[in-house]
Structure formats: C-alpha cells, structure tokens
N, C-alpha and C positions, 0 to 999 in steps of 0.2 A: 830425476829428476836436479843435476848441478845448480846452483844457485850461486848466483856471484854480482857484490855487490861494490862499485868501484866507486871511490872517496877522491877527494881533493876538498881546500879549500872552499871555493864558492859551488863549486857543479855547474861551474857554465866554459871550465878551458878543456883542462888535464880529465877529469871524470869522465866527462861527458863526453871527446871524446873516444879512451878507451874505453867507454859502454857502447858503441858506435863499431869502433874498428873492429874489436871480438865477434861483438853480431857477426858485423861482415864477414869476418873470417870462419864462425857457425856455419853462416850460411852457403857461402861456397862449399864448402866439406859435405855438406849434408848432412850437417848434423843439430840445426837448431833445435830442434824437436826433443833437443837432452838438455837444454838447460835456458836457466830462467837467467836474463843477465840486467842492469840497474847502478843508477849511480845515485850519489847522494853527496852534500856534503858539510862539512864540519862548525861553519857558521852559520851566521842567518840570514847575510847584510846581503845575499842575493837569490836567497828567497822565490822563486815564481817567474822570476828572469830567464827567458832565452840563450841557448850556446851563442856563445859570444862572436859575434862574429866574423872574426877573424878565421876560430875554432872552425866555424861552417867554414867559412869558406874554401880552410886545410882539406874539412873532409870531401866537402866538393870535390877539388882534383880530384879525387884519387876513385870520384864517385857513391859517394854515405852520405847518406842524405839524416841528419838529426831532426828532421821538422817538429814540430809537437812535443820537443820536450823542451821542461822549462827547470829549474833546480827547485831541487825539493833535498831538506834537510836528515842526516843521519839522526834515528830514534835506537835508545836502550833498547828493542824489540828484534831489530834489525838481527843483532848476535843471536839470537834461537832462528829468526827468520834464514838465513843467509848460513852457503858452508865454509863460502869465504868470503873476510873483508876486506880490501884490497888499496890500500895509500895508494897515491906519488912520491910521497916524501916521507922522512923522519917527522917534520911536524905535523902530518897529516895523521901519523899514527900515534904520536904524545894524543892526539887533540879528542882520538877517535878511544883510545883507554880510559878518559874524563868522560867519554858520552857509557862507555858500553862497561866503563869498573876496572872488570880483566878480561884475561883472554887465557880460560882453562882447556879448549878444547883445541888453541894454537890455530883460531881459525884469519889472524889479523898480524896482515901482512905487509912489504911494499913489495907494486906489480913488479918491478926491476930486480925482486929478489931472487925470481925465478931464471934468470937470464945469466947466463957465465959471467955478465962483469956488472955484478947488484949497485948500485949505487941510486940517489934521487933522480926524479924528476924534476927540470926545473921550473916553476914558474911561470908562461910565457906572457899570463900576465903582468907581468913584472919584464922579463929578457927583451918581449917582443916578435922571438924565438918558433914560433908554431912550425918551424920547420923540421927544425929539432923537436920541439915535443914529439910531432907527430912520430919522426922514426923514433925517439924513443919507446913512443909508446907501443908501437908495431912492432917494436923487440920484444917487449913486455908480455902483448897479449899471446906473439909467437907462439913461443917459452910459456909461457902460462898454458896455454892449447898441447905446448907438448911435455907437458910434466904429468896433464891428463891425462895423457897418453901414455904416458911412461909408468904411469898408477897402475890403469885399465878404469878411467876413470871412465870411459868416450872411446 
C-alpha cells in the first residue's frame, strides 16, 4: 500500500483539495485499495476546522465531497508512517523539515515537482483564486499518479 500525506499551512484549502482530488482519481481508476491518502497542516491555527467553504464548493463543482474532513497537524511520526510527504509550496517544505528534522529517504517534495512545470501552488486563502488552485492541484495529482505508474508502484 502506498501512503501519501498532502501538506499545506492550515489543512483547510490546498492539502485537503489534493487529498480528495487524488482520492477521486484513484477511485475512478479502480485502484483506491492500493493507497492510503490523507492531509495535514504545518501550523496549529486551523486544527479541528472543516475544509474552507470556497474549497469545499470548488471540489463540489467537480463532484468531490470532502465531508467529515477536519484539519489535523503533521507530526514527526508521519515521516515513518508515509511513503510520500507532499507540500504545496516551498514554505510548506521548510515547515515540514522543521517538524521532521531531515529527509534521509527523500520523501518530501512539492506536488508540482512531479509536473512538467515545477512550481508552488499559490494559497487561495490569500489569492481567492480557487479555480487556479484546483487546476494546479489536479495537474500535480495527475502527474504524481503518472509518476507512480511509471515507477511501477501502481
């Protein structure tokens, strides 16, 4: 089983969007049983809060329902528990290193590092652009799934 943890600052916008977009992709391909997928925050400020309403609406436009998801905090033990720890932007990566210490197994990277155009996914909490966030996250999730397929992981 491949275990993936998507990570962003508060775990109410980008990382839960990535979690549920990726789950939707693997469900549609009939390979969901090969994965454990979750998301977490590097900060504590939103812990316990549900997915931010504009992010929830954007997912809903695509038939994806994140019901029941609440923000949780990434912890040191997650490094050993997951095969991939995937941040949305470089600031997330720095904070993930702060939490886990080091990355001797090269598990930590940005989601769009798997795409043809590696870059940060801007935070729609600040930009208000949930359309762009959705498209960037979908691009990254599709690229990650292709990477796993190329590596014969799925």
